C-alpha positions as CSV (number, residue, x, y, z in Angstrom):
1,M,-23.6,90.7,-54.9
2,G,-21.5,87.8,-56.6
3,A,-18.1,88.4,-57.3
4,S,-18.4,91.9,-55.1
5,L,-15.3,93.7,-54.2
6,E,-15.4,94.0,-50.7
7,P,-14.2,96.7,-48.5
8,R,-11.4,97.4,-46.5
9,D,-11.8,97.4,-42.4
10,Q,-14.3,95.2,-41.6
11,E,-15.0,93.3,-37.9
12,P,-17.4,90.8,-36.9
13,S,-20.7,91.7,-36.1
14,M,-23.4,91.7,-38.7
15,T,-24.5,89.4,-40.8
16,H,-23.8,90.0,-44.7
17,G,-25.4,87.1,-47.1
18,D,-24.1,83.9,-46.8
19,D,-21.0,85.3,-45.4
20,A,-19.2,85.6,-42.1
21,P,-20.8,88.5,-39.9
22,T,-19.4,92.1,-41.0
23,T,-19.6,95.1,-39.9
24,F,-19.3,98.8,-42.5
25,R,-18.0,101.5,-41.3
26,P,-21.1,104.1,-41.1
27,I,-21.8,106.2,-44.5
28,A,-21.8,109.6,-44.9
29,F,-22.1,109.7,-48.6
30,V,-23.0,107.6,-51.9
31,Y,-21.3,107.7,-55.2
32,F,-22.4,106.0,-58.3
33,D,-21.2,105.5,-62.0
34,L,-23.1,106.7,-64.6
35,G,-22.9,104.0,-67.5
36,K,-23.9,100.9,-66.9
37,V,-25.2,101.8,-63.2
38,L,-27.7,104.4,-63.7
39,L,-27.5,104.6,-67.2
40,D,-27.3,101.7,-70.3
41,F,-25.1,103.1,-73.1
42,S,-24.6,101.9,-76.7
43,H,-21.1,103.1,-78.8
44,E,-22.7,101.2,-81.7
45,R,-25.8,103.6,-81.8
46,S,-23.6,106.7,-81.7
47,C,-21.1,105.5,-84.2
48,E,-23.5,104.7,-86.3
49,R,-25.0,108.2,-86.1
50,M,-21.5,109.4,-86.3
51,A,-21.5,107.6,-89.6
52,A,-24.5,108.7,-91.0
53,L,-23.4,112.4,-91.3
54,T,-19.9,111.5,-92.5
55,G,-20.9,108.5,-95.3
56,L,-18.1,106.3,-93.4
57,S,-18.8,102.9,-92.0
58,A,-19.3,102.7,-88.2
59,S,-16.7,100.6,-88.1
60,R,-14.3,103.3,-89.6
61,V,-15.7,105.6,-86.8
62,R,-15.6,103.2,-83.5
63,G,-12.0,103.0,-84.7
64,V,-11.4,106.4,-84.7
65,V,-12.9,107.3,-81.7
66,Y,-12.5,104.1,-79.5
67,N,-9.6,102.9,-80.8
68,T,-7.5,106.1,-80.4
69,P,-6.7,107.9,-77.4
70,L,-9.2,110.7,-78.7
71,E,-11.8,109.0,-76.4
72,H,-9.6,109.2,-73.3
73,A,-8.6,112.6,-73.6
74,Y,-11.9,113.4,-73.8
75,E,-13.3,112.0,-71.1
76,R,-9.8,113.1,-69.0
77,G,-10.3,116.9,-70.5
78,D,-7.7,117.2,-71.8
79,I,-9.4,118.2,-75.3
80,T,-12.0,120.8,-75.6
81,S,-15.4,119.2,-77.9
82,R,-14.2,121.7,-80.3
83,E,-10.8,120.1,-80.2
84,F,-12.0,116.8,-80.6
85,H,-14.3,117.7,-83.7
86,E,-11.6,118.9,-85.2
87,R,-9.4,115.9,-84.4
88,F,-12.1,113.5,-85.6
89,C,-12.6,115.5,-88.6
90,E,-8.7,115.6,-89.2
91,A,-8.8,112.1,-88.6
92,T,-11.5,110.7,-91.5
93,G,-11.0,113.8,-93.4
94,T,-14.2,114.6,-93.5
95,R,-16.1,117.8,-92.0
96,P,-20.0,117.1,-90.6
97,G,-20.7,120.2,-88.6
98,Y,-19.9,120.8,-85.0
99,E,-23.2,120.5,-83.1
100,A,-24.2,117.8,-85.3
101,L,-21.3,115.9,-84.7
102,R,-21.6,116.6,-80.6
103,E,-24.9,115.9,-80.6
104,A,-24.3,112.3,-82.7
105,C,-21.9,111.1,-80.1
106,A,-23.7,111.6,-77.1
107,D,-26.9,109.5,-78.9
108,M,-26.4,106.7,-76.8
109,F,-28.2,106.5,-73.1
110,S,-31.2,104.8,-72.3
111,V,-32.5,104.6,-68.1
112,I,-31.6,101.9,-66.1
113,H,-34.8,102.4,-64.1
114,E,-34.6,99.7,-61.6
115,T,-31.2,101.6,-60.7
116,H,-33.5,105.3,-60.8
117,G,-35.7,103.1,-57.9
118,I,-32.9,102.5,-55.5
119,V,-31.5,106.4,-56.2
120,A,-35.3,107.6,-55.0
121,R,-35.9,105.6,-52.2
122,L,-31.9,106.5,-51.0
123,H,-33.0,110.2,-51.9
124,D,-36.4,110.0,-49.6
125,R,-34.3,108.6,-46.5
126,G,-32.3,111.6,-46.9
127,H,-29.5,110.2,-47.9
128,R,-26.5,112.6,-49.4
129,L,-26.1,111.6,-53.3
130,G,-24.1,112.1,-56.0
131,I,-22.2,110.8,-59.1
132,L,-18.6,109.8,-60.0
133,S,-18.1,109.1,-63.4
134,N,-15.7,109.0,-66.3
135,T,-17.5,111.1,-68.7
136,C,-17.0,113.8,-71.8
137,E,-19.0,117.5,-71.7
138,A,-21.0,116.3,-75.0
139,H,-22.1,113.2,-73.0
140,W,-23.1,114.8,-69.4
141,A,-24.9,118.0,-71.4
142,R,-27.1,115.1,-73.0
143,C,-27.4,113.1,-70.2
144,V,-28.5,116.1,-67.6
145,A,-31.0,117.4,-70.4
146,D,-32.5,113.9,-70.9
147,Y,-32.9,112.6,-67.5
148,P,-32.9,115.5,-65.1
149,L,-32.7,113.5,-62.2
150,L,-29.4,113.6,-62.2
151,T,-29.4,117.3,-61.1
152,E,-32.3,116.7,-59.0
153,R,-32.1,113.9,-56.8
154,F,-27.4,114.1,-56.8
155,L,-26.2,116.8,-55.2
156,I,-22.2,116.7,-56.3
157,H,-21.2,115.4,-59.7
158,A,-17.7,114.1,-60.0
159,L,-16.8,114.3,-63.8
160,S,-13.2,113.2,-65.2
161,Y,-13.8,116.2,-67.6
162,E,-13.8,118.8,-64.9
163,L,-11.5,117.2,-63.0
164,R,-9.0,116.5,-64.9
165,S,-8.5,112.5,-64.0
166,T,-10.0,109.2,-65.1
167,K,-10.9,106.6,-62.6
168,P,-8.5,104.4,-61.5
169,E,-6.4,107.1,-61.0
170,P,-6.0,108.4,-57.4
171,D,-6.5,112.2,-58.1
172,I,-10.4,111.2,-59.3
173,Y,-11.1,109.8,-55.8
174,R,-9.8,112.4,-53.6
175,A,-11.0,115.1,-55.5
176,A,-14.3,113.3,-55.4
177,A,-14.1,113.2,-51.1
178,A,-13.6,116.4,-50.9
179,M,-16.2,117.3,-53.4
180,A,-18.5,115.1,-50.9
181,G,-17.5,117.2,-47.7
182,A,-16.5,113.3,-46.3
183,A,-13.5,111.1,-45.5
184,P,-12.6,108.5,-47.9
185,R,-14.1,105.6,-45.4
186,E,-17.7,107.6,-45.0
187,I,-18.1,107.2,-48.6
188,F,-20.1,104.2,-50.8
189,F,-19.1,103.9,-54.0
190,T,-20.3,101.5,-56.8
191,D,-18.9,100.8,-60.5
192,D,-20.2,98.4,-63.0
193,R,-16.1,97.9,-63.5
194,A,-13.5,96.2,-60.9
195,D,-10.7,98.0,-62.0
196,N,-12.4,101.4,-61.1
197,V,-14.0,99.8,-57.8
198,A,-10.3,98.7,-56.8
199,G,-9.1,102.2,-57.5
200,A,-11.5,103.4,-55.2
201,L,-10.8,100.9,-52.3
202,E,-7.1,101.6,-52.6
203,A,-8.2,105.8,-52.1
204,G,-10.1,104.4,-49.1
205,F,-13.7,104.3,-50.1
206,D,-16.3,101.4,-49.0
207,A,-16.6,100.6,-52.7
208,V,-18.7,97.4,-54.6
209,R,-18.7,96.2,-58.1
210,F,-22.4,96.8,-60.0
211,E,-23.9,93.7,-61.4
212,S,-27.4,94.0,-61.0
213,P,-29.9,96.6,-59.3
214,S,-31.1,93.6,-57.4
215,G,-27.0,93.2,-55.6
216,L,-26.5,96.4,-55.7
217,E,-30.0,96.9,-53.3
218,R,-28.6,94.0,-51.1
219,E,-25.6,96.1,-50.3
220,L,-27.2,98.9,-49.1
221,R,-29.5,96.8,-47.1
222,A,-26.0,95.4,-45.5
223,R,-24.8,98.8,-44.6
224,G,-28.7,100.1,-43.0
225,L,-28.5,102.7,-45.9
226,L,-32.3,100.7,-47.0
227,D,-34.1,98.3,-45.6
228,A,-36.6,96.1,-46.8
229,G,-39.5,98.7,-45.6
230,D,-38.3,100.9,-48.3
231,S,-40.2,100.9,-51.6
232,R,-41.7,102.8,-54.3
């Protein structure tokens, strides 16, 4: 999968693409990142929605939410949704309604259908699936309301705001492994960010960077989690 990061502890045995033959560890659990893997998102859209509520420019909203520690604190669970609202109001000198701001800040997602096709095939084969994501309460609530497959097909949701740790911090991977009931070496994980993949590799996961659904499918086939006969 292009410049994917490869897992550790491999021994010659199975051909993997154009590389030397490779053996992959047996996988008991598969974790997916959420944003840019299962769902696409647009910060611009959410900033425009919040700007419309406040009369501010979208660039001003972006500066308050994404260019300060506010977003990270919310995703890490250091502040609640109510505290996010209050800090936003203080920083902007405006006071939109709590529910209106919560809805506007979460209006950013769209489904990546090709990845969900892969998820359906994994699910049909009986693989245990989970989501490991840096996210906040408002975003997650919107996602599960709009996309029920996130709870129907994924057994475990290892979410930063609940675990009080964000990728690539070691604690979130340890917690995710415990939630999955699997040893780190038995977990496959894909994420679009190289630093999060590196953190997972350090934690002992078999992890690769997500670059495209077709690339992910190749990685899953190489590990025997899918085969060419799986289709929807």
